[in-house]
N, C-alpha and C positions, 0 to 999 in steps of 0.2 A: 574744404577745412573744417576739423570736425575737433567740438570742445570736448575736454578729457579732465575731468576732474578742475574743474575749473579755468583750464589752459588749454590754448588753441592749438590743436595737433595737425601739421599741414601736412596730407598725404603726399609720397613723392609720384612724382608724374613719371607715369612709366608709356612708354612705346611696345605697345604688343604686338604689333608688327614685325620690329625691331628683334622681339623674341622667338619668332615662329621656330626657327631651327631648336630650340630648347623647350619648349612647348611641345612640337611633334613629338622629340623625342619620349618625355615624361608621358606623353600621352598614350602612347603607344607601349612604354612600358607598363604604366599602372591596367590599360586595357588587357594586357597577356595576364598580370598577376589577378586582378578579378575575373577573368573569366576562367582561368585555371583550377580558381580556387572556389567557385560556385558550380563548375558543372559535377554534377554526380559522380562522373566516370574522367576517366584519366583525358586530361586535354588532347586531342590531334596533335600530332607533331608537326601538321604543316601549318597548322593555326598559328603558332607563335612565329615560324618563320616567313611566313607570308607578313603576318604584320610589322614586325623588324622589317624585311627587305621593302613593304612599301613607305614604311616612317625614312629609311635610309635616302630611297630614292627622295620623297617629299623634303626631306631637307636641301638633298643637293640644288632642286628645282629652286625652291625656295631662296637657295642662297646665290643663286644668279639674280633672281628678281631684287636681292640686296645691294647686289654688286651695280646693279642698273641703276637701283635710288638713289645709292651713294653718288654714284658719278654726276646723276642730274641734281641734285640737294645737297650734296656734300657730305661727309663724314659729321657726326654726331656723339653726344653721351646720352646714355638710356639709362633710365633707372636712377634718377638722382647722380649722375655719375661714377656709380659702382661700377656698370659695364660700359663700353664703347663700341660705338656699329662704325667699321672702316674697313679699306680693303684689305688691310692686316686678317682683323677677325674674319671677315668672309674667305678667303682664300684657305685659312685654316679648316673652317665651318667645309666646306666645299670637301677639304682632305679627309676630316672626318668622316664625311657620308660615304665619301669613297671605301672607306677603309670596313665601314658598317656594312655596306652592300656585299664586298668582297667576301668579309667573314662570313656573313650568314650564307653565302652562297657556299662556300668552301666546309661551312660546318655541317650542313643538309646530311649530305650522305655519313660524316664522321660521326656525328652525335648517332646517329643510329645504327653504326657498326659496334659503337664502344658503348652502346644503353645508356648513353647521359641523356639526365632530363633537359629535354626541348625548351620548355616555358621558362625555368629559372635560367637560363644559360642565352636566351634572346632578352630577359628584360636586363639582368644584367648587364649583356651587351650593350645595351641603349643607354640605362643610367651612366655607364663608365663613359660613355660617347659623350653626354650631356656635362659633362664634369671638364670633360678634355675642349669643349666647347666656351664651357664656361671661361680655361685659364686661357686660353687664347683670346679675350676679348674682354677681360677682367680691366677695369683700370682704380682697381683697389687692393692692396694686399691681404686682406681680409678675405673679401670675396676669390680671390685667387687662391687661399687655404682651402677655400671653402670646394674649387670647383677641384683643386687637386687630391683632397680628401676623397671625392664623390668617385674620381676617378682610380684612386688607388684600391679604397676599398671594394668595389665590383671586380677589379684585376684579382687580390688576393682571394675570391669568391671562385673564381671561375679557374684560376691556376689549380684548384684543389677539387674541381668537380668530378675529374677522373679518380676518385676516391680510393677505385679497386688498384689503384699501382700506389706504392711506396713511394715512386719518384715523385706523384704528381703531390703527396701530402708533405713529403722532405721541401720540394721547392715552394711551396704556397707558407709552408712555415719561414722558410728563410728571406722569404719577399715579405711578410708581415712583419717579422721583427725587426728586419734592415729597414724597412719602409717606415714603420716607427719612431727608428732612430732620426731617420730622414727630415721626417715630420717635424720633430721635436724643434733639431737645428733650425727649419725654416719656420717655425713658430718665434722661436726666441728671437730671430733677424727682425719679424716684424715687428717684436716688443722693441728690440733696439731702435729702430727705425719710428715707432712710436715715441719714445719715450727722447728723442732729438728733435726731430719734427713738429711734434704733437698732432699727427695726422697719420692713416695711413693709405691715404691718397697716393697716385706716382707722380700727380703733376704738382702736390702739394709738397713732396721731396724735393719734383725738381725748383720749385720756385724756392723752397730753402735755401740749396745750395747755388743757386743766379744770387741769393741777396746774401750770402757769405764772401760769392767772387767779387759782390760789389763793395764790400765793404774791406775787402783783402785781410779775411780773417782766414786761420786755418782750418779745416774743414775737422767738425769735431770725431773724438777718436768714437765714441759711441754708434754713431753713423757709420762710419766706415768698417765695423765691426759686425753692425747688423747687414748690412752688406755681403760682406765676409758669409755670414753665417747662410745668408738666403741663396749665395753661389752653392755653399755645401750643400743643401737642401736637394737645389734643383739638378747641379752634377750628378744625384744620385737617380734620379727620374731619366737622364737619359744616357747613364751607365758612363761616365767619365771616368777615366783613374785617378785616383787612388779609392775613387765610390763604385765601381764596376764590379764586386766580388759578385754580387748578387747573380745576375744577366745569366752566367751558364748555368747554372744550375736551376733556376727558373726557366729560361727558355729549354732548358732538353726535358724538364720533370713536366712543364704544364703539356697541357692537349694542342696539336700544332696550330690549330685555327686561332688558340688564345698567343701562343706565342708571337704568330703572326701581327697580331692587332698589337700587342705590345712595343715590337720591333717598327711598326707604326706610327697606329696612330698615337701611342701613350708618350714614345718618343717625341714627336714633332709637337704636341702638347708640353714638353715639358722647355723644349726649345721657346717656342710661344712665349710663354711664360717667361724664360730667361730674356728674350728678344725686347719683351715689355717694359721689363725693369731694368735693363741695362743702359738702352735710347730713353723712355719717357723719363724716368726718375732720375739716373746716373748719367745723363747723356754727358752732363759737363766733365765728368771725371771719367773719360776716354784714357786718358793719358796715365790713370790710374788703374786702371784695371783689363785696358790692352794686352798689357806685359805677362801678366798673369794665365791669361786665356791664353794667350800664344806657347807659356809655356806647359800650360793643361793638355793642349790641343796636340804636341810633337808628345808627348809621355803618354797621351791616351792612344793616337797613332801606333807607336814602338810596342805597346803592351799590346793594344787588339793585335796585330798584326803575327808578332813573334809566338803569342797564346796560339792563335787561329791557325798556323803554318803545323804546331804539333800532337793537334788533335785528331780523334780517329774517327768522334762520331758527330756526323754531318751538322744534326741543331747544335753542337755545342762550338763547332766551326763557328757556322752563320752567329751563333751569339757573338764569340771572339770579333769576327768580321764587323759587327754592329756596334761595337765598342770604336774600333779602327773608324768607321762611317762616321761616327758623332766627331770625333780627331778633325775628321775632312769641315763637318758643319762649321765645328770652332773655328777653322783655318778661316772661313767667312764673316764670322760674327767677328772677331778680334779685329778686321779692320778697322771695324767702325766706321764706313763709311755707306752709301749709298746701294753704292757695285757689290757690297760686301753680303749686306743684307739681303740685296734680291739674291745672290750668289745662294746663301744660305738655304733661302728660300726655296728654292729653285731645287737644290741638291736634296731638300726634305721631300718635296713633291715627287722625286723620282725616286727616288731611295724606297720610299714608302708602298708605290707600285711594284719594286722589285723585289721586297721582302715577304710583301703582301704574296706575290706568284710563286715564291720562293717554298714557303711555309705549306703553300695549297696544294704545292707538287708532292712534298712530303707529309701531309695529310693522307695523299693517296699510296702512298709508297711507303708503309708501315710496317715493322718486324716489332712484334710483342718484347723483346729486349734491347730495344735503340735499333738507333739508324747508325750502323758502322758503315763506314766507307766503301770497305772492300764488298759488302752486298750491295753496291749497286754498280758493280763490274755487268757490262751489258745492258744495262737498263733501257739505252735505245734499241736494242735488237729486240726485246720483248715486249717494252710500253714505247714505239716510237715518238707520239707525241708529248707522254712525257717527259723523255729524255730529251727532245728538243727544246720544249717549254724552259726546262731547267737549265738546260745549257745555255739559253739567251739571257735568262737572269743572273747565272755567273757572270759568263760576259760582261754583262751590264755594270756588275758590282764591282767588276776587275777595272773596268775604265777602260774599254774595249772601243775604240771609234764604231763611231755610227749607230752607237746605242746613245741612250740619256745618262748614263753612269761616266762616260767619256765627259759630254757637255759639261754635268755639274761639278767634277773634278778640274776640269780647265777653268772655270768660274771662280770657284774658290780659291786656286792656287793663283789666278791673275788679279783676285781682289788683293791678297797678300803682297803681289810682284807692285803692283800698283800704290801701296803704300810703304813699299822699299823695304817691307820686312823679308828682305833677301832669305836671310836664315830660315826663314819658318818654309818659305816658298820653296827652297831646295830640298828642305827635310820632307816633306809633306810628298813632292817628285819622285824623290828615292824612294821612300817606304810605298807609296803607289808601284813602283815596277816591283818592289820585293813582294808584294802584297799580290801581284798577279797570281804567284805560286800557288796561292791558298784556293785560286778558283780552278784555276787551269787542272790541277792533280785531279780534279773531282769530275771536271769536262773528261780526262781521257780516261777515267777509268766509265765512264758514261757509255762511252763509245768504244769502248773497247769487250771484244767477243767474251760472252761468259763461261768462264772455267766451274771448279767446282765450287761456289760461290754458297749452297742452300743445304752442306751436308748438314748443319751445327742448326741453324735459327730456322729453317724451311724457307718454303716460297713467300715473298712478301705478301702482305696483307691487300694487295689492292685489287679491285674488282677487274675483270678481263675487258670490260669498256669504260671508260672513263665518266660519271654520271654528268648528264647534263648540266648542272648549275655549277658545279667544279670545274665541269672544262670550258664554259663558258666565262668564269672568273680568270682562269687561266689566261685563255687567250684574249678576253681583255688589259691584262694586264701586260702579256707579252707585244700586242701591237704598240700599247703606249710606249712601252720602254723601244722599241724599233722608231715609233712613228715620230717621236722627240728628238732620237737620235740624229736623224734625217733632217726635220725640221724644229727645229727648237724655239724658235722665235716668238709664237705666240706663247710657251710657258713663260720663255723669257721677259716679255713685256708684261703679262700679268702679274710674276713676281717682281716687275719694277714700280706697279703702279700701285702694288700695296704697301712699299715703302714710304714714301714721303710724308705723309700721316705719322707715322712711327718716328721717322727721324726729329717732324718737326715741333 
């Protein structure tokens, strides 16, 4: 306790060990910025890459230590209840760490080829990853908002770092403007929740709703309006329809490694925040929000698949397919059960690795005027490793058996069936079958003999030999996709272990 102006100030208790992942990322980002600013000459590109890679690996290792700590000592609140240390937070910490490591490995050759500043890129990546972890572990809406803005601001700048291309500037501007609108919705939602409950804590909102149920009083309109505004803000972050308009242009115009990080870590952070709010604060109102999420899931699936089918650029196609994948995750979330939530977590983990691998391949096979699908004809003949890897990732996203994508889709649809949401399960299955065309047509082009493909655009900007760092990232993501397709139980159990505290 510290006396301040005659009053006693009690400092919050802080579990520094539990904050190890955030501290590692922040420390590494500050180290990169300070060293690059103090050096008389330009900071070597390898320095920031090595520091970011070590930081990502350090977060991954510390995440496992925290997992075993939770198993032995149980979950707990840290920083006076502002953050939670539980299996749910650790699962997303590990996912963000994997995304950071893969993005650093893929960006190594990309940054050099595109003449982009390495220190700034890696520092922003680490700071954005810090915000994603804060979103996954936040127990207070204000803290969650701070994490959301830390993630978003870093992505705004990273999207524009390829400033010599007009598409990158356009992507960053659209992302910034629409992101500001979504943040405003989210902030107004926080204000409504505070006005109703007198607190921004998720547990306090839950207790408030419990008291209302006990007193048999109708839920106040202000609290429900606040919940709706929070849903709008987070629906933008996960690119759910009708808040998806930013995704195609941003994914297409941003550097490929940045697009991969957006589609994996940023989407996962948005769903992590959504799950925290839905189940911790508004779990008692499941009957109110579950039908809304069901409708949102179907609309997102239909729009994502239909728009992906008509695309002629691979990055735009992957952007619309990521919208459809957000719909599949919403199918698991709307179930509102432990199995549905575990299925959503499994889907997030599996999809993140597949989409990171997809954009890793795209970063190697890039033309100056985009990624038209017809130029991927015969890719397997020219670049066998790249062609095979891209095929595996596309098959996984299509949900073909013996890939992690098949298990993920099976689990979320099963969750809907268990809750007797037959219409949603049938819709998801039908749309999944139709959506397979999106990926199969690209696979067909990859393995077809090349024709007159490069008359106008020239040869793809790809090294004769795949850079070791990018190759390692692609092989790792491909191995994960196939291994989980054959042996999914370890990841299923991991997701199930992270759920009970969230639902409790």
